[in-house]
N, C-alpha and C positions, 0 to 999 in steps of 0.2 A: 412452469409455477416453481419458483423457489422456496425451498423450506427456511424455517426459522435459523436453522443452524447457520446459515449463510449470511445473516446480518451483522451489520456494525452498529449504527444506532438503533433503537426499536423501530421494527417496522420496515426496515429499508436494507436493500441488499448491499454487502459490503464493496467498495470501488474496486479494491484489487480482485474481488473475486469476479467481477463485471470484466475486468481486462484478462483474467485467466478462462472466463468462459468463450471470448473472442478467440484466444489461442486455440482453445480446445476444437471450437468448430473449425477454425482453418485447417487443423490437423485432419479434421475427418473429411476436407474438402481435397485432401492432398498435399498440403505446404509441407516441405520438409521439415523433420524435428531435429535439424540442426541449428547452429546460431541463428538467432532471428529477434526482430524488433517488433513489439506489441505494443499498440496504440490505442487509447480510447479516450473518448470525450463523453462526459457524463454529464449530459443536458437537463436531466431531472432525476429524482431520486427513483429508483427499481423498487416499488414493494414487495413485500414478503407473501407468500400465499395467494398470489394472483396470477390468474392467465395472462400470458403475454404474447406475442408475435415476433418470429425470428425472421429476417430477412438476409441471405446472404448473396455475394457477388463477387466479381473479380474484375480488377481495374489495373492494366497492364501487370505488373509482377507482384501485386497485392491482392490477398483475399480479404474481403469485409464482411462484416456483420453488423447488422444494426437490431436493436431491441426496441419494440413498439408495442404502444398502448393505445386504443381509440384511435388510431391515425396518427398519433404523438411519437416520434423518436425520442425515447428517454436515453439510449446510450449507443454509440456507434464505436467502430472502430476497424484496426486492419493489421495485417501480419505482414511484415517483408523481410528476405533475409538480411544477415547481419554480415558487415567485413571485420577487420580486424579489431580485438579489443582494446580498451583504451588503457592507460598507464594504471596498475593500482593504487588505491588511495594510501597514502602516508599515516593517516592518522586514524585510530582505530578504538577510541574511547580509552579511559584510563581505567575502568572499573571501580573507581572510588565514587561515583557520583550519587546523584539522588534517585531513587525508584518513582516512577510516574503510575499514577493511578491506575489499576485495572478495571475491568466490568465484570459483569457476570456472563453475558451471552454473545458478546462479539466474536466474531469469527478468528480475529487475532489476538485480542487481548481478554477474551472471557474466560475466567478461571472456571465456570462451570459448564463450558460448551464442550461437549463430549466429543466433537468434532474439529473442534477449533485449536489453534496453535497454542493457545493459553501463555503466550509470552509476556514477560515482564520488561519494558523499556526503563532506561536510565537515561539522566542527562547532568550537563553540568555547564559551567560558561562556555566550554566551546561547541559542545553539540549533543547529538541524541543517539543511543545505540543501544543494541538488545544483543545478548548472547543465549544460545539457545541449542538442546539437542532435539530434533525434529521426532515428533512421536509419530508412532505405526502408520497412522493415518496420511501423513505426508512424506510417506517413503513409497516410491514407485518399485516395480518389479527390477530385477537387476541391481539392487542395492543403489538406487538412483533416487535422487530427490523428487518428489511430485512436481509438476512444472508450475501448479498454482502456487506454489509455496512463496517464490520470490515477489511477483504481484502483489500478494496478500500483506505480505510482512514489510516490504517497501512503501506500501501504500500508508501504513498504520505509522511507520516512522515518518513518512513525510507529511503526514496530519501533524504530528507532534513538533515536527520542524517549524512548519509554519505557523502554528499556532502561539509556540513559544516565541518566535520572532515578533508577530503580530501583537501579542497578549491579549489574544481575541481567540473566540470560537470560531469553526467555520467547516468547510467541507473541500475535500480533492475533487478536481473538474476535469483535468486532462491529464494524462497517464501516458508516459512514453518508457515501456521496460525492455531493456535489451538483454537477453540471455544468450552469456557470451559462451558457457559451457552445460546447455541444457542435459547434456547425457552423461555429466562427470558423475564417477559413484561415488556413493556417501560413504566419508571418511572421517565422521566424529562431528564437533560441535560447529555451529556456524555463528558467523559475526556480522550483524546489520549496523552501519554506521552513516552519520550524515552530520555536516557540521554547520554552523549558524552562519559562518562567513562565507558560503556558498549559497546561501538563501538570499534571492534579489526580486524586488517588485518589478512587475512587468508593464503596469501601467500608471498613469498620471496620479490616480486617486491612491495608491498603494493599497489595492484592494485584492489584487492577485499577486502571489509571490510563488516564484519556482525554486524548487528544492532541488537538490542533486544528492543521490544516496548510493550504498554499494552493499552486495551481499557477498561475501568470501568465506572459505573455511578457516577453520583454526590456524592450519598452516599458510594462511596467506593467497590462496588459489582464489582468483576472482572468477566469480560465478554469474554475477548479474550487476547490472547498474541501473538507475533509475531517474528520470529527469520529470517530475511531478508538480502540478499548478495547485496550489493551496489558494482557495477563496475565504476571505474572513470576514468580520464584522459585527457592529453590536446586536444585529437581530440574530446572529446565530449563537452569539455569547449569552444573550437573555435565556436560551431553552438549554444550552450544554454546560456554561460555567458553574449554575448551582449542583450540579451532577457531580463535578468533580470537587466541588468546594466541600461536598459532604464527606468524602472519603479520602482526604489528603492531609497531611499533617498541616498546621496553620503556618509553620514557617516554611515549609516548601509550597505550598500553596501562595505564600506571599511573593516568592521567588518566579512562580510561574505565570500568574497572573496578576501583577501589582495593581493594576486598573480595576480589580474586581476584590481585592483583599479585603 
């Protein structure tokens, strides 16, 4: 049963948190804590405060986890070992963009969530980024980052990449997080980045968009990368866009969602 502090939109568990749960389950089942790729498919929203069933298994070199309710699979995923890290991204945000709206209780951007990252993201014409000093709850023993930080932060960033490219609301539904240095010591501020040029449709109707993003230290040390699919559309916008419109300056909202300005 997930507590309210783990939510994204009211009543449902944050997508990045679900992928972090897959990773945590794999560690308990014996998966190495070294470099690894964590994948999740979010088939249906996972409700807050509801008893759920967990099923685990192994397939070749992958440890898998499914979250089920009443016989229906809501989320499934797996963890595999990871090879060499990719080249570090050259773009890091220019620091002079416009701030994206925050919420109250979201695990990533909720300003009033005592467990949350409380991160403020920004955007410009090139992409989306966030700079933050992780709070105590997101630091593990041995002066390391909590393994849930990268999935939660990069999922949040991916949502905005997809939404700002589509100019619509939506949800992330397929996540692949590569943890390149999960045991690296914490050494100061972090930077998460993603470019609009790396967001591309993956279906003919242009409903699903794949985003690419990265998490690194201020010194440029690459910690994690993510390939996350955003699904958007007018049905999501009807519920989500009014929420953002009410808390965003008019000129910034017009750049974010011109179809709804």
